N, C-alpha and C positions, 0 to 999 in steps of 0.2 A: 537464300542459301540452301543447298541441299541439306536435308535433315540429318544426314549421316556424316556431314563434313564439319569437323570441329578443329579446335587448335591442336588436339592430340594427334590429328592426322598430318600435322606439318613437321613432325619430328625429323624427317629426312630431307628437309629443304633448307631454306635460308633462315638464319637466326636474325632477330631484330638488330638493326644497325645503330650506330651511335646517335643518329638523328631521331630515334624513336621517342615520341612524346609521351608514351604511356608510363605512368609511375610504376616502379617495381618494389617500392618500399612504402610501408604505412607506419604511422605513429603508434607506438605501443599504448595499450590501455593503461590509464593511471587511476589511482584511487580517487574517488570523489572527495572534494573538499567541502568544508563548511560554507554554505552559501546563505547564512542567516542575515548577513548585511547585504541587502540587494543592491545598495548604491556604492559598494566599495569600488574604487577605481584601481585598475591594474594595468600593467604594461602588457603589450601584445605577446611578448615572449613568455609571459607567465600563464597564458591561457592554455589549459590542458584539454586534450580530446576527451569528450565525455564517453565516447564509445569508439571501438576500433573501426575505422572505415572499412567498407567491403573490399575484398581483394580486387586488384586491377584485372579487367577482362580484356584480352587481346583477341581480336577477330581479324579476318582477312581484310576488313575495311581499314583497320588501324595499322596492321603489320607492314612496315615499309611502304606505306601508301605514298610516301614522297618520291622515292626513286628506286624502290626495290622490286621484288618479283611480282607483286600483285597490287594494282591500284584499286581504289574504291570503285571506280567505274568498271574495271575488269571484274571485280568481285560480283557486281550486279549481273554482268553478262554471264559469268560462270553459274550463278544461282539459277539462271533460266534453263540451263542444261541439266536435266534431272529425269528420273523415271516418270515423274508427273508430267513433264513436258512431252514425253513420248506418248503417254496415254491420251493426253489432251489432243495431240495432233492426230493420232489414230481415230479418235472419237469425233474429230471435226472434218475429216476428209475421207472420202471413199478411196479404195485402192483402184488405180488404173489397171486394167487387164491388158497386158501387152499384145495378145493375138490380134485384137481389133485395131491396134495402133500400127502394126508392122507395115513398113514400106521401105523403099530404098534410100530414103533420106535426101531425095533430090527434087521434090515437088515444090519446095519454096513456100509452102503454107504451113501454119502452125495448127496442130490439132486442138480441139477443145473436147470436153467430155461431159456427158450428161449421165443421169442415173440409170439409163436403160441397160447398161452393161455391168452394173455393179449393184449388189444388194445393199440397201440402206437400212433395213430393219425398221422402216417407218420413221427414221430420224432424219432431220433436215441437215444433210451433210453438205459441206462446202465443196470447193473446187477439188476435183480428183487429183491425187498425187501418186507417183510411182515410188513405193517404199523399198529402200535397199539398205541392208545392214552389212557391216564388216566386223569381224571378231578377231581379236589378237590371241596368239597362243598362250600368253601369260595369263589371260583371263580364264581360258579353258583349264590351264594347269591349277589355278587357284580353286576352281569349282570341283575339279577332279579330286583334289586332296580332301576337300570338305565332304564330298559325298562318296568317297572311296571307290571311284570308278577310274577308268583309263582316261587319258586326255582326249582320245578319239571319241569315247562315249560321251564325255562332257560336251564336246563340240556338237555331237548329234542331238543332245538334250537342248542345247541353246537353239539349234535350228528348228527343232520341234516346237519350242516355245514361240519363236518368232514367225514361223511359217507353217507349222503343222496343223492338222485338223483339230487337235486338242489344245492349241495354243491361244495366242492373244485374240484371234478373230472371234473366239467364243466370248460372249458377254460384252463385246464392243458395240458402241452405238451404231457404227457404220459397217461392222464386220470386216474391218480392214486388217491386213497383215503385211508382212514383208515378202515381196516377190522373189528377191534373191538374198542369200546370206553368204558372204564371201569370206574365205579364210585369208587373212592378211599375210600369211606365210607365202602365198603365191606372189603377191606384189613385193614382199620383202626380198625374194630372190632377184627380182628385177632391180631393186635398190642396191643389192650387193654387187651386181655386175656393174651398174652405173658408178658406184663408189670406187670400185677398182679402176675403172677407166678414168675417173676424175683425178685420182691420185697419180696415175701414170702420166696423165697430161700435165698436171701441175708440176711434177718433178722433171719433166723433159727440159732440155736446155732451151733457154730463151722463151719459156712459157709466159713469163711476167713482163716481157718487154713490149708485147703487143696487146695484152689482155686488158690493161688498165688505162688505155689511152682515152676511152670514151666513158668508162664506168667509174662511179665513185666506190669507196670502200664498202663491201657488203652488197653491191648491186648484183643483179642477176647475170650480167655479162662479164663478171670478173672471174679470174682464176684464183683459188685460195692459195695462200702462202704457206710454206712449211714452218712449223708442223701443221698439218691439216687436222682440224678438230671436228668430231662428229656433230651433226646438227639434228639428229633424230629425237633428242630429248628436249621438250619444250621448256621444262624448268631451267635447264642449263642455258637455253637460248635467251629466256627472259632475263636471267641473271647477267649474262654477258652484255646484252643490249642496254641495260639500265645501270650497270655498275662498272663494267670494264669494256667500254666500246673499242678499246685498242686491240681486242682480240677478234673483232669482226672480220678483218682481212684473212684470218686463219680459218674461218668457219666454212665447212663444206656447203656448197650451194644446193645440194641434193635435197629434195623433199623427203619427208619421213614416209614410211609405208602407209600410215593413216592418211596423210595429205595426198600422196600419189594415188591411193585408192579412190579418194573423193574426186580428184581431177579426172581420173579414168572413167569412173562411173558417169559423172555428169556430162563430160564432153562427148562421150560415145552415145549415151542414151538420148541426149537432147538432139544429136545429129541424126541418129537412126530413126527415132520416132518423131522427129521434128516438133518437139515440144520445148517450151522454155525451161531453163535450168531450175526455175522456181517451182516447177511441178515435179521435180525429183527430190525426194527427201532422204538424206543419207544419215544413218545412225551408226556411230562407231562405238564399239564396246572395248574399252582399254583398261590397262592396269593402274593408271594414276590420274589424279584430278588435273594435273598440269596439261593433259591432252585437251581439256576443255578450253584452256587459254590458246592452245595452238589452233583449234578450230575457229577461234574468233579473230585470227590475224587477218588484216586487210589484204595481205599479199596472197592469201590462199582463197581467192574468190574467182567467180567467173570473169571478172574484169581482167584477169591475167591471161585468159585463153579464149574467151568466147569471140568468134569472128565478128558478130554483129553488135558487140558491146560498144557503147560510146559513153562519154563522160556524163551525159545527162541521165543515164540509167543507174539505178541502184544495183551494185553487184550482189550476187548470191553466193553464199559460202559453199565451198566444196564439201564441207562436213557440217551438217545442220545441228547435230546434237551428239554429245559424247556422254556415255554413262560407264560406270565401272562394274566390277563383279558384284559388289554388294548392292549396287543400285539395280542390277539385273534381277537379283532375288526379290527386291521390293517390287519390281515390275510384275513378277509372277504372283506375289502375294496380293497385290492390289486387284488382280484379276481372279483371285480365289483359285489359283493354280498351284498345285504342289510340284515344285521343280523336281524333287527326287522321284516323283512318280511318272515323269515324262518318259516316252520311249527312248531307249539308248541306241536305236538303229537309225540309219539315214532315211530321209524321205524316199518314197518309191519313185522310180523314173516317171510314172504317170503324173506325179505331183510337181515335177520340176518344169519350170518354164525356161526354154533355151534363151541364152543371151542373144540379142539381135544380130550380132556379128559372129558367124561360125568360128572364125579363127580365134577371136577373143573368148568365145564360149569355151573352147578347148583349153585356152590358157587359164581362165579364171576357175573353171570347174574340171580339172584334169581327171583322167581315169586312174591316175596313181596318186597316192598321198605320201609325201616325203616327211621325214622326221623334222622336228623343229630346228635343231642345230646340234652339231657335235658338242659334247660337254666342254671341250677345250675352248669352244667359241663363246661360251657364256650364255646367259639367259636374256641378253638384250639385243638379239638379232645377229650377232656374230660378224659385225662389220670388219673389225680389225683382223680377225682370224681368216676371213675370206680373202681380204686383200693380201695378207701374208702368204696364204696358200697360192694365190695367183702368182705372186712373185716367185714362190718356190717352184711352181710348175715351169717357169721360164728359166730357172737356173738348176738344171739337173745336178744331183749330187749334194745339194745344199740341205741343211737341217735347221730346225727352229730351236733356238735357245730361249728358255723361259726363266726369268729371275723375279722373285717376289720383292716388292719394295718395302716401305716402312710399315705397311699393314696389308691385309688380304685384298683390299680394294685398290691397291697400286701394284701393277705387274708390268714388267718390262719384257719386250720380245725382241729378238734379233735373228735375222736370217743369215746363217754363217755357211761358208764353203771353204774348207781347209782353214787357213788363217785369215781369210777375208770376211769382213762383215758387210753384207750386201745392203741391208736396210734395217733400220731400227724403228720400233713402234712401242706404244705404251697404252695402258688402260688406267684411267682415273675414275673411280666411282665414289659418290658421296661428296657433299659440299665441302667438308673439311679438306679433303684431298684436292678438290677443284680449286679452292682458294689458294692452295700452295702452287698449283699449276699456273693460274693466271698471274700470281704475284711474280713468278719467274719469267713470265712473258712480257711483263711491263717494260716499256721502252726506258732506256737509261736517260737520266737527266744530265744536261750539260752543266758542268760546274760554273758558277758565276763568281767564284772567289777571284779577287785580284791576283794576277800573275799565274792563273791556272793555264795549263797548256790547251791549245785549241783542240776541240774534239774529245778532251778527257771527260769521262762521264762517271756517274756513280749510280748505284742502284739502291732503292730504299731497303733498309734492313739488311743490307749485305747480300740480298738474294742474287744468285747467279742464274742467268737464263740460257747459258750456252748448252748445258746438258739437255734441257727441254728442246732447244732448237735443233738438236741432232736427230730428234725423232722425225720421221716422215709423216706419221699419222698417229693421232691419239684418240682413242675411243672414250668419250666423256659421257657419263650418266649421273644424274642427280641423286638417285637412290643408292644407298649402300647395299651391296650385294646384287645390284642390277634390277631389271624391270620386273622380275617376279616378286620383288619386295616393294612394289608401287603402293602409294597411299590408298588406292581404291581396292586393293586386294582384301580378301577376308583375313582378318588378323586372328591370332591364336586365342585372344580374349573373346572372340565372337563365335568360334567354331561350335562350342557346346550349345549356345542358344540357337544357332541356325539348325543344328542337327535335331535339337529337341522340337523345334517348330515344324520340322519336316518329318519327324518320326524316324530318324535314322540313328541306328546304334553303331557305336564304335566297334571295329573288329581288328584282328591282327595286332592286338596290343596297343592300338592307337587310342590312348586315353588322354584326355585333356584335364589337367589339374585344375583345382578350384580357383587358385590365384596365380595364373601364369605370369612369369617375369621374362626378362631378356633372354635367359637361357632357353626357356620354353618357346619363345618366339623364334629363336635361331633354329631350334629343332624343327619347328613347324615350317620354316622357310626351306629347310632341307627336304621336307616332304613335298612341298610345292615344286622344288627344283627336280625332284625325282619324277614327279608326274610330267613335268615339262620335257624331260629327256627320255621318257619311257617309250616313245614311238619307235617303231622299227625303221630301218633305212628307207624302205619304200613299200607301199602297200597299194594293191589294185582293187578297184571297186567293181564288183561283178554282181549281177542280179540273178536271183533264182526264179523259178517258175511262178512264185507267188508275188513277185514284185519286190521282195526284200533284197537287201544288199549286204554283202560282207566284204571284209578287207582281206586281200591276199598279198603275200610278199612277191615282189618283182625284183629280179637280180639285174636286169638290163639298166645301165646308166641312162637316166632320163631327166628331163626337166619338164614337169607338168605333163607327162605322157609323151613327150617328144623324144624319139629315139635318136641318140647322138651318133654321128659317123666318126670314124677314126681321126679324121683331120680336124675336127672341131675342138675348140678349147673348152674342156670340161673340168671344172674345179669343184670338188666335193659334190659331184652329181649335177651341178648347175652348168648348163651350156651357154656360153657367152654368145655364140652365133644365134641360138634360138631367141634369146632375150633381145638382142639387137634387131632381129627380124620383127619381133613383136612391137618394139618401139617404132620402127619404120612404118609398120602397118598402121599403128595407132595414129601417127602423124598424118599419114596419107588419107585415111578415111575421115578425119576431122578437119583437114586442111589447116592445121595449126602447127607452127614451128615447134620442133621437139624441145627446144630450150624453154619455151613458155609452158610446156606440159610437165617437164620433169624437174626443172630447177626453180629456185625461189630466191628471195633477197632478204636482207636484214637492214636495220636502221638503228642509229644511235637514239636513245630515248633520253631527253634532257631532264635533269632533276628539277623539281619545282620547290626545293627547300628554300625558304625565305621569300618566296614569291607569292603574290596574291593568287589565291586559288579560286576557280569557279565553283559553284555549288555542285553537289553530287548529281543533281538532276541535269544540269548543263553538261557535265562531263559524260554522263551516260548517253544523253541524247546525241552529243557530238560523236562519240565512239560508235554508237549504234548505226548512225548514218554512214560512217566510214566503213564499218564492217558489212552491214547490209544483210538482207536475206533471213529466212527462217522464222523470225518472230513477228 
């Protein structure tokens, strides 16, 4: 298990269920009695504990291992994804250098690599790999708040660590580093457009009459039922699959930005360079540990999209390893690199390797940099708000009504025009609120009482689901406050130690108290949110004569540098036409159906409570074979 992952990090996920076998009480210590008569016979209930037993320890291996969020086999798989795994892989494989690999992707032969094109520093490096990283905006915001820089500068520091001349390549046994570092905000915009289209399709008349004829509930070829529930949060997906499978028909089939980035990277690079997906190693830097579980899903592998894949081959994961903001700092420390001392400027154009497809290169590395999301959209990608704005653009004169629910993490939205409510949506963050959501979605039970009317039903606990079912879309996230509060983010209790280790002093009154509590953590989260929303609407990357780059504001509505025409559908600066064109181009150059590239599936996970369980080694071996790749 990652050294920084402990039970304290699970405070925003699932609590132990009623089937938890770990004791939560211990016998109190009692006064020692006279034991002069060694042969005295007593009854069992008279025996007192000589010393208080140690407190019960609950780990990922124990917590809900029967049917909950994390099984013991998954816990082992998660433990393999850490900063140590990143360093081990870099030190075991030399970086493939794309210029010598470039071709048109049509010669039908797979490349192999020898050490002639890559420095090995005298180390016996194994098979060459093409290293690619993707970074979430929430991670950048967390590090920006810690080191008191802008979110843009934090992103540049991460890129310098992974790809720069003063980064990981120094001190590595093979001198390996990451060829590309991708901002997942770019792919997130594609996800937002796809999400809006999915909702529009699902709500169209007759959508469910033809979509479920061949596919089972949660299959990739199904259309989600109203209300459509966000699928970008892996903690929520695990919870739904293992405890409330009746919500699977409501889940969006769309891949998360992390998963979609992995599919895009491996499908395009393996085709353009004609190398197997196993030679492409993708690292994702994300805000929460649950993203490690998402990377281990068998549905998110090359088996879903690779044209030459057959059942006899072991599929390769689209995301090989996931680390968090805190693990990224450990990555730098283990290489004796001071993260705070890294350059805050982008890499020079001469240091950047173009992506093998010019059109996708312009998409993934645009000349303009957009803000993360409007504050009204939240810090979790803004799915609900983008869909709501899409509907608003289609209904001139309408306005958005916002109503707070029982707490700050439950918010209801309605698009209203005059006295008409066009569409309703809601946001549910945190598992306490999610439990209320799924309880109200639970199907009604038919009464079995003699004389009961046919079709009469009752709901457990008197919960009513009609209000929930009136929502067209619900944005669901496991973490209270959204993704900037992920379990892998730097917590307020760690800020002082991180800054002291890096030699960074607090400024502008940003003082961390000696014993921070919930209030201080809330204030710290507001600083992270401030960093997340600090970017300007659009910024342009220009280079000066010395090869340095700076960000400049751009007023023209764009999507990743694409200028939008008047007739295009542009919502919050995101062009639907441009995104659709990129999706079509991606499908054409890879020869893979767009459905297999962009969408995924879910499955009900059966509980093993009361059943004979295989050993942990058998479960890990079986799951590893199913997942495949990477290790």
